Structure formats: C-alpha cells, structure tokens
C-alpha positions in Angstrom: 13.8 35.3 13.2 15.9 38.0 15.3 19.3 38.0 16.4 20.0 34.3 16.2 23.5 32.5 15.0 22.7 31.6 11.3 24.4 28.7 10.0 23.1 28.7 6.3 23.6 24.9 5.9 26.9 24.7 3.3 29.1 24.5 5.8 30.6 27.5 6.9 30.5 29.5 10.6 27.8 31.1 12.1 26.8 34.4 11.7 24.1 36.6 14.2 21.7 37.0 12.0 18.2 37.7 11.4 16.0 36.1 8.6 12.7 37.1 7.5 9.9 34.9 5.8 6.9 35.2 4.1 4.2 33.0 2.0 6.7 30.0 2.5 10.2 31.7 1.3 12.8 33.6 3.1 12.7 36.8 1.7 15.9 38.7 3.5 18.4 37.8 5.5 21.1 39.8 7.2 21.7 42.5 10.4 19.1 44.2 11.9 16.7 43.4 9.1 14.5 47.0 9.0 10.5 46.8 9.8 8.6 44.4 11.6 7.1 40.6 11.2 3.6 39.9 12.3 5.6 37.2 14.1 8.9 38.5 15.6 10.6 35.8 17.1 13.9 36.4 19.5 16.7 33.8 18.6 19.0 35.5 20.3 21.7 32.8 21.8 19.9 30.4 19.9 21.4 28.4 16.6 19.3 29.3 13.4 19.7 26.3 10.8 18.2 25.0 7.6 15.4 22.4 8.2 17.0 19.1 8.8 16.5 16.3 6.1 16.6 13.0 6.8 18.2 10.8 4.2 17.0 7.8 4.9 13.7 7.5 6.9 11.3 4.9 7.0 8.2 7.6 8.1 6.1 6.3 4.9 4.9 3.2 7.0 3.2 5.5 9.7 2.3 9.0 8.2 -1.2 7.4 7.3 -2.0 6.8 10.9 -0.3 9.4 12.5 0.5 12.8 10.0 1.5 14.4 13.4 5.2 12.9 12.6 5.9 13.7 16.0 9.3 11.9 16.3 10.3 13.7 13.4 9.3 17.3 13.5 10.4 17.2 17.4 13.6 16.7 16.1 14.2 19.5 14.0 13.4 17.4 10.7 11.3 19.1 8.2 11.9 16.7 4.9 12.2 12.9 4.8 13.2 10.6 2.4 11.2 7.7 2.3 10.8 4.3 0.2 14.6 3.1 1.7 16.1 -0.1 1.7 14.5 -1.2 -1.5 10.9 -0.6 0.2 8.5 1.9 -1.4 4.9 1.6 -1.2 2.1 1.4 -3.5 0.1 -1.3 -5.5 2.3 -0.5 -8.8 5.5 0.3 -7.9 5.7 2.6 -11.2 2.9 4.6 -10.3 3.8 7.3 -8.1 0.3 8.9 -8.7 -1.8 7.3 -5.6 0.8 7.2 -3.1 1.1 11.2 -3.3 -2.4 11.5 -3.1 -3.1 9.7 -0.2 0.5 11.3 1.5 -1.9 14.6 0.5 -4.9 13.4 2.1 -3.2 12.8 5.1 -1.7 16.6 5.6 1.2 15.5 7.0 3.4 18.0 9.2 6.3 17.2 7.3 7.8 17.2 3.7 8.2 13.8 1.9 10.2 12.4 -1.3 10.3 9.3 -1.6 12.6 6.8 -3.8 11.5 3.7 -6.0 12.1 0.3 -4.2 13.7 -2.1 -6.3 12.7 -5.3 -3.8 8.7 -3.9 -4.2 10.0 -3.9 -7.9 11.4 -7.0 -7.7 8.4 -8.0 -5.4 5.9 -6.7 -7.7 6.9 -8.8 -10.9 9.4 -12.1 -10.2 7.4 -12.7 -6.2 9.4 -14.1 -3.7 11.3 -16.5 -5.3 15.3 -17.0 -5.3 15.9 -16.9 -9.0 16.5 -14.8 -11.9 14.1 -12.6 -14.0 13.9 -13.6 -17.2 13.8 -10.9 -19.9 10.5 -10.1 -19.9 10.7 -9.7 -16.6 13.0 -7.5 -16.3 11.9 -4.9 -19.2 8.7 -5.2 -16.6 10.8 -3.8 -13.8 12.9 -1.7 -15.7 9.7 0.0 -17.3 8.4 0.2 -13.4 11.8 2.0 -12.5 11.3 4.5 -15.6 8.0 5.3 -15.0 8.8 6.2 -11.1 11.7 8.3 -11.7 9.4 10.4 -14.6 7.0 10.9 -11.9 9.0 12.3 -9.6 11.2 9.6 -7.4 13.9 10.7 -6.2 16.5 8.1 -6.6 16.2 4.2 -6.0 16.8 2.0 -3.4 17.7 -1.8 -2.8 17.8 -4.1 0.4 20.0 -6.7 -0.6 20.2 -8.8 3.1 16.0 -8.5 2.5 13.6 -10.7 0.7 13.5 -10.4 -2.3 15.9 -8.0 -3.0 18.8 -10.3 -1.7 17.8 -12.8 -4.7 18.8 -9.7 -7.4 21.9 -10.1 -9.3 24.3 -7.4 -10.1 23.2 -7.4 -13.4 19.5 -7.0 -12.5 20.5 -3.9 -10.4 22.7 -2.8 -12.8 19.6 -2.8 -15.4 17.4 -1.2 -13.1 19.3 2.0 -12.2 20.2 2.6 -15.4 17.0 5.2 -15.9 18.5 7.3 -12.5 21.6 8.3 -14.9 20.0 10.8 -17.4 18.3 12.4 -14.1 21.0 12.4 -12.4 19.8 10.4 -9.5 21.4 8.3 -7.3 20.9 4.4 -6.4 20.8 4.1 -2.8 21.6 0.7 -1.4 21.3 -1.1 2.2 24.5 -3.6 0.8 24.4 -7.0 0.7 26.3 -7.5 3.7 27.3 -5.3 6.7 29.8 -7.9 8.3 32.7 -10.3 7.0 31.2 -9.4 3.6 31.1 -6.0 3.7 34.3 -4.7 1.7 33.4 -6.9 -0.7 29.2 -5.7 -0.6 30.9 -2.0 -1.0 32.6 -3.5 -4.3 29.4 -4.6 -5.6 27.3 -1.7 -4.8 30.0 1.0 -7.1 29.7 -1.8 -10.0 26.2 -1.5 -9.7 26.3 2.1 -9.8 29.8 2.9 -12.3 27.6 -0.2 -14.5 24.7 1.9 -14.9 26.2 5.2 -14.6 24.5 7.0 -11.8 25.2 8.2 -8.5 25.8 5.8 -5.6 24.3 6.1 -1.7 25.5 3.7 0.8 22.9 3.7 3.5 23.6 3.8 7.0 27.8 2.3 6.3 28.7 0.2 9.5 31.2 -2.2 10.5 29.2 -5.1 12.5 30.6 -7.3 14.5 34.0 -6.8 16.7 35.9 -8.3 14.4 35.3 -6.2 11.6 35.8 -3.1 13.3 39.1 -3.2 11.9 38.0 -3.0 8.5 36.7 1.0 8.6 39.7 1.8 6.9 39.3 -0.5 3.8 36.3 0.5 3.5 36.8 4.4 3.2 39.6 3.7 1.0 37.1 1.8 -1.5 34.4 4.9 -1.2 37.4 7.4 -1.7 38.7 5.8 -4.9 36.0 5.6 -6.4 35.0 9.4 -5.7 38.6 9.7 -7.3 37.4 8.1 -10.1 34.8 10.2 -10.9 32.0 9.0 -9.5 29.0 10.6 -7.3 29.3 8.8 -4.0 28.4 9.2 -0.3 27.3 7.6 2.8 24.8 8.1 5.7 24.5 6.6 9.4 22.6 7.0 11.9 24.2 8.2 15.3 23.9 4.6 17.3 25.9 1.5 17.5 23.0 -0.8 17.6 21.0 -1.4 14.3 16.9 -2.5 13.9 16.0 -4.8 11.5 13.8 -7.7 11.5 14.1 -11.3 13.6 14.1 -13.1 10.3 17.5 -11.3 9.2 19.8 -13.6 12.1 18.7 -16.5 9.1 20.4 -17.1 6.6 19.0 -15.8 2.9 18.2 -18.9 1.0 16.1 -19.9 4.1 13.3 -17.0 3.3 13.5 -17.7 0.0 9.6 -18.0 -1.2 8.6 -15.3 1.6 7.5 -16.2 5.2 5.4 -19.6 4.1 8.8 -20.8 2.2 10.7 -19.9 5.7 8.5 -21.5 8.1 8.5 -24.5 5.8 12.0 -24.8 6.4 12.3 -24.1 10.0 9.5 -27.4 10.4 11.6 -29.3 8.2 14.0 -31.0 11.0 17.3 -31.8 8.4 16.8 -28.2 7.2 16.1 -26.3 10.2 19.5 -28.2 11.7 21.3 -26.4 8.7 19.8 -23.0 9.4 20.3 -23.6 13.1 24.0 -23.8 12.6 24.3 -21.1 10.2 21.8 -18.4 12.8 24.3 -19.3 15.6 27.0 -18.4 13.8 25.7 -14.9 13.3 24.4 -14.4 16.4 28.1 -15.4 17.7 29.8 -13.0 14.9 27.2 -10.0 17.1 28.3 -11.0 20.1 25.9 -13.7 21.3 22.2 -13.6 22.0 21.9 -11.0 24.4 22.9 -8.1 22.1 19.5 -9.2 20.5 16.7 -7.1 22.0 13.1 -7.6 20.8 11.8 -4.3 19.5 8.1 -5.6 18.7 5.8 -8.6 18.1 2.5 -8.9 16.4 1.0 -11.9 18.6 -0.1 -10.5 21.9 1.6 -13.9 24.0 4.8 -12.5 22.8 4.5 -9.1 24.0 6.2 -9.9 27.0 9.1 -9.9 25.1 9.5 -6.7 23.9 12.5 -4.6 25.1 14.2 -7.6 26.3 17.3 -9.5 25.6 16.6 -12.4 24.0 19.6 -14.9 26.2 18.1 -13.2 29.5 14.7 -13.7 28.4 15.1 -17.0 26.8 17.1 -17.8 31.0 14.6 -16.4 32.6 12.2 -19.3 31.4 15.0 -22.4 30.9 14.3 -22.1 27.3 17.5 -22.5 24.6 17.6 -19.3 22.8 17.3 -20.8 19.3 14.8 -22.5 20.0 12.6 -19.8 21.5 13.3 -17.8 18.7 11.7 -20.1 16.2 8.9 -20.6 18.2 7.8 -17.0 18.2 8.4 -16.2 15.0 6.2 -19.2 13.9 3.7 -17.4 16.8 4.6 -14.0 14.8 4.2 -15.6 11.0 8.1 -14.2 10.8 7.2 -10.6 11.8 9.3 -9.6 14.8 11.5 -6.8 15.2 14.9 -6.8 16.7 17.9 -4.5 18.0 21.0 -6.0 17.8 24.3 -4.2 19.3 27.0 -5.1 17.4 29.0 -1.7 16.2 31.8 0.8 17.6 31.7 4.0 18.8 34.9 5.1 17.9 34.1 4.0 14.2 31.1 5.8 14.7 32.8 9.0 15.6 34.4 9.0 12.2 31.9 8.0 10.0 30.2 10.4 11.0 32.9 13.2 10.7 33.5 12.0 7.1 33.5 14.2 4.8 31.2 12.3 2.3 28.6 11.2 5.2 25.7 12.6 6.4 23.1 12.2 9.0 20.3 9.8 9.0 18.1 8.3 11.3 16.8 5.0 9.4 13.8 5.3 12.2 10.1 5.6 11.7 7.7 8.4 13.0 5.8 8.1 15.9 4.5 10.0 18.9 4.8 8.8 23.0 0.9 8.7 22.9 -1.3 7.6 19.9 -1.8 5.0 17.6 1.9 4.9 16.8 3.2 4.1 20.2 3.8 0.6 19.6 6.4 -2.3 20.5 10.2 -0.9 21.7 11.0 1.0 18.6 15.0 1.9 17.8 15.9 5.5 19.8 17.2 6.4 16.7 13.3 7.6 15.5 13.3 9.6 18.3 16.6 11.2 19.0 19.4 10.9 15.7 19.6 14.2 14.7 19.8 16.1 18.6 21.8 13.0 19.5 24.6 14.1 16.8 24.6 18.0 18.0 24.7 17.3 21.7 26.4 13.7 22.0 29.2 14.0 18.6 29.3 17.6 18.8 28.9 18.8 21.7 30.1 16.3 24.3 33.0 13.9 21.9 33.8 16.4 19.5 34.1 14.3 16.9 33.1 17.0 14.1 32.0 20.8 14.8 28.5 22.2 14.4 28.8 23.7 11.6 30.0 20.3 9.3 27.0 18.8 11.2 24.5 21.3 10.2 25.6 20.9 6.6 25.6 17.1 7.0 21.9 17.0 8.0 20.9 19.7 5.5 22.5 21.0 2.1 24.5 18.1 1.8 21.5 15.5 1.8 19.5 18.1 -0.4 21.8 18.0 -3.3 21.5 14.4 -2.8 18.0 14.3 -3.5 17.8 17.2 -5.6 15.8 19.4 -3.9 17.3 22.7 -4.9 15.6 25.2 -2.9 15.9 22.8 0.5 19.1 22.8 2.8 20.1 26.3 2.9 19.2 29.3 4.4 19.1 32.2 1.0 16.6 34.4 0.0 14.4 32.5 -2.1 14.8 29.2 -0.5 11.8 27.4 1.2 10.8 28.5 4.5 12.1 25.3 6.1 13.9 26.3 9.8 15.1 25.3 12.7 16.1 27.1 16.1 18.1 24.9 18.8 20.2 25.7 22.0 23.5 24.1 21.5 24.4 24.0 24.6 21.1 22.3 25.6 19.9 20.1 22.3 20.1 16.4 23.5 18.6 13.2 22.6 16.2 11.6 25.3 15.3 8.3 23.7 17.1 5.1 25.1 16.4 1.2 24.3 14.7 1.0 27.1 12.3 4.3 27.0 12.5 5.0 24.0 9.3 7.3 23.7 10.4 10.3 24.6 11.2 13.4 23.0 14.9 15.3 22.9 15.4 18.4 24.6 16.3 21.7 23.0 15.0 22.3 19.5 12.9 25.4 20.5 11.4 26.5 17.0 10.1 24.5 13.9 9.1 25.8 10.5 7.9 23.9 7.7 6.9 26.0 4.5 6.9 29.0 6.4 4.3 27.7 8.8 5.2 27.5 12.8 5.0 23.7 13.2 6.5 23.2 16.6 7.5 26.5 19.5 9.2 25.8 22.8 8.5 22.5 22.8 3.9 23.1 21.5 3.2 21.4 18.5 1.2 23.8 16.3 -2.2 22.2 14.9 -0.8 23.6 10.9 0.4 20.7 8.9 1.9 21.8 5.8 4.1 19.5 4.9 3.8 18.2 1.0 5.2 15.9 -1.3 8.5 17.0 -3.0 9.9 16.0 -6.2 13.8 16.4 -7.5 14.5 19.6 -9.6 17.8 18.4 -11.9 
C-alpha cells in the first residue's frame, strides 16, 4: 500500500507511509518502502487503518447460511466478537470444538471470536424456569464456563433483560464469571435494565465483576426513554469510580438512537417465565393478561408510544406486511388496539417478532461515542442485499455502524476525532478480546487492513431501506488477502476462528 495516511490504531495522528504485507503478516511500515509488490495499491489521499473489530456482533446467527458476511466486510470490519447478550452457539455451551469446526467448514469472509453466553449456559442446565439454580446445577454451569474459557472463549456475556438469563441472581453471575479472572478475560453484559433502573443495573454489573475479580464490558451503554436522558452523567460517574478503584472496565455503543430487540422485550420479565409456552399461556389468561397489559403499556409510554415501535421481522406470512411499519400507525390502519394487535401477532408468530425501538438522545450518543472508555460496536448481524440473509426489515446498524461513526460523528458532528474513532474500532477492542496480533498496524501483526476515503465515507442503510451498503470504503484486507476492492468483492474467504492470547 503506497502513500496512504496510516493510522496505526493506537490513537495517534495519521502519517503518510507505505505498508508491506506478505504471507498474511505486515512485514514493513515506513515512508517510500523500496522494492515492488506483487500487488501495488495506490492509497494516496486515503486513510489506511487496521481492520475494524466489532466488539459486539450477532453475525454468528447467519454465517452458516451466507459466509460472505457482506454487510460486515463492506463496513471495513475484519473481525467480529460474537456470543453476545448471553447467547452463544452449541448444544454443549462449554464445548467450543463443534462451533469452531462448523465455522471453519463455512469458510467465512471475516475472523470470528466468541464469548460464552451465560443465558445459553443457564438454559442448558436449569431451563427457562424463574428459579435459583441448585448447588449441583451451579457447579455444572461453572464447569461449562471453565471449559469454554480453556477452549478459547474471549469472555462471558449475559443478557439480563432476556430469559432465561434474566432469572440469574447476582451471586450466580459472580460464580459463573470467576473462571474469567485467571485468564484476564471480561464479563460483557446487556444489563438488567437500560431505562428507569439503569443506575442500579450499572451498580449490579460492577458488583458482579468485582465479586468475580474480572474485567467488565458494559454492552451498548444507553439511557433509554426521554425521562432518563439526564442520567448519563451519573452513569459515567459510576463507571469512572470503578475504573479509579482499579477495575478493568469499559463499554461499547452503536451509533444510532434506536435499538433492536425482540418484541417480547416490551413485556415484563415475570410474564416470560417458562419460555414462549409460559408467556403465551399467561397472555391467554384474562386476569393475568390484564396485569401484563398494564406493565407493557407503561414500558411503551416510557419509550414514547406505539409509533416508536417498528416491526423488524416476523415469521408468519400473514404478518409480513407489518415489517418496517410503526405499530401505532399499523394498528390505526386496521382500526385495532395496538396492544391487542401486538398480542395477536405474537401468538401467530409463536413469540418470535423483532422490533426496533426509538428511545434515545443524539446528544447523549455524541458523548458516549467520545468517552475515553467507550468503543464502537454494531450490535448487528451479517447479511447481504441479495441472497438468503435478505429478510425482514433489520436495524440499519448491521450494515452501517462503522462508516456512520466515521461520516456522521467524526466528519459532520465532530463528536470525536478520526484517530480517536479508529482507536475505538481497532486497538481498543482488540485489547478487550485479547487479540494480541490484531488491531494495530505494526510489523509482525496480522494483515487485517481497511482503506477508506475520510472525506466521503458514509452509511447508506436507513430504517426504511436497510439493505444498502456504505460508501467510501475502498479496500478491505483479511489475513493478508484482499476481500473487497473498489466495491467489488473477491472470492477469497480467509476468515478464521480466533482465540485470546492472554
């Protein structure tokens, strides 16, 4: 690569340099390197960065269907960290070998590291019941985490707004996170609450990490609902106090003011005891449903009403017209009560409906992205504008997060500098996942690289039209092989499973 402005990922200013790559490794970095490469890439006028690392990805859900990972590669992402929100793959959560074998067989275009999902662990041992684990069950769960860590998991994750993870006590979480400490790995948590009980949830997360003596990664930090937007300073203060006290703590965030989750997340956790069967059974009981309705309406009010809820995906063909529609307007178009329509759709789809909720502040997002303990994530899946993974109306973050930070939040809003943003996308997440040979441009490092036009890079995916790729990403290199050049994908898929190197 000749004459690009090279940002090494450590947070310093870019310098005009050449970068030489051979056999998957960076072999030289410097001005006007001698010799001639088999492939000479003119990077003059462009930024050269380490390949972006998505610290919180759900790409594991579709790589088996479509290993191209188009929406990932085209953002400049070369490594994804999966197993998030308490959910990881595999019949035996502690055995990563089958997962790794399936991943290698799929030949993905991106590198993949995984956490072990503590919700998956609880589901495998305790099931979906809202009850404490017995001593024997807890021992089995700890054994699963210990085996996964030994096999190369880069941390453990929880999803405490989702079942069955929501039924885990603080003490259970501490016990499950203790195996992380000896390896220096982190506990990544989708906290128990991100709106009215945000501060209590941060306190709980810090207490779990302190009790387990491990690091803490707060997943997709947010202040949800207008009445909670003013709590960001208090949230930062708690995190900074923990940092000052010696805790290895950080957080991540995607660059959008709407979130995506399951529609059942609008409903109280207690109503989801027993999984989908228990949930649908309670909805069928008029008395219990009355209580559920009251709590659900309170949640909807918190985020600003039914028109702040957009249907992202359904399973039932008869509800396909709802995808991409706001629930308030969709219900009004048929003269139906929004709550009753929601319940009817959940019944038809066996509880499996995705939603996007609009509930966050742009000003807070600026501050979260700029905070020195924050890094960038997508919290999105991997899909393509054509093929088997084009379905529903997904959140645009899956196809636009990293270019959106560079375009909207660096170039336009100036919330952070280009070198800060690159650090939050490269060396910082690499260090959190202990991927020692990724995330920086230096001799000996794995050659994961991205070249982009800082004056033009931008996301194109929107809530109405999510299946659009970003612009301004000109070259992506994974493990020394070109994966995309000038918008054209290369047939080479050289992504691989990655493990931490403590």
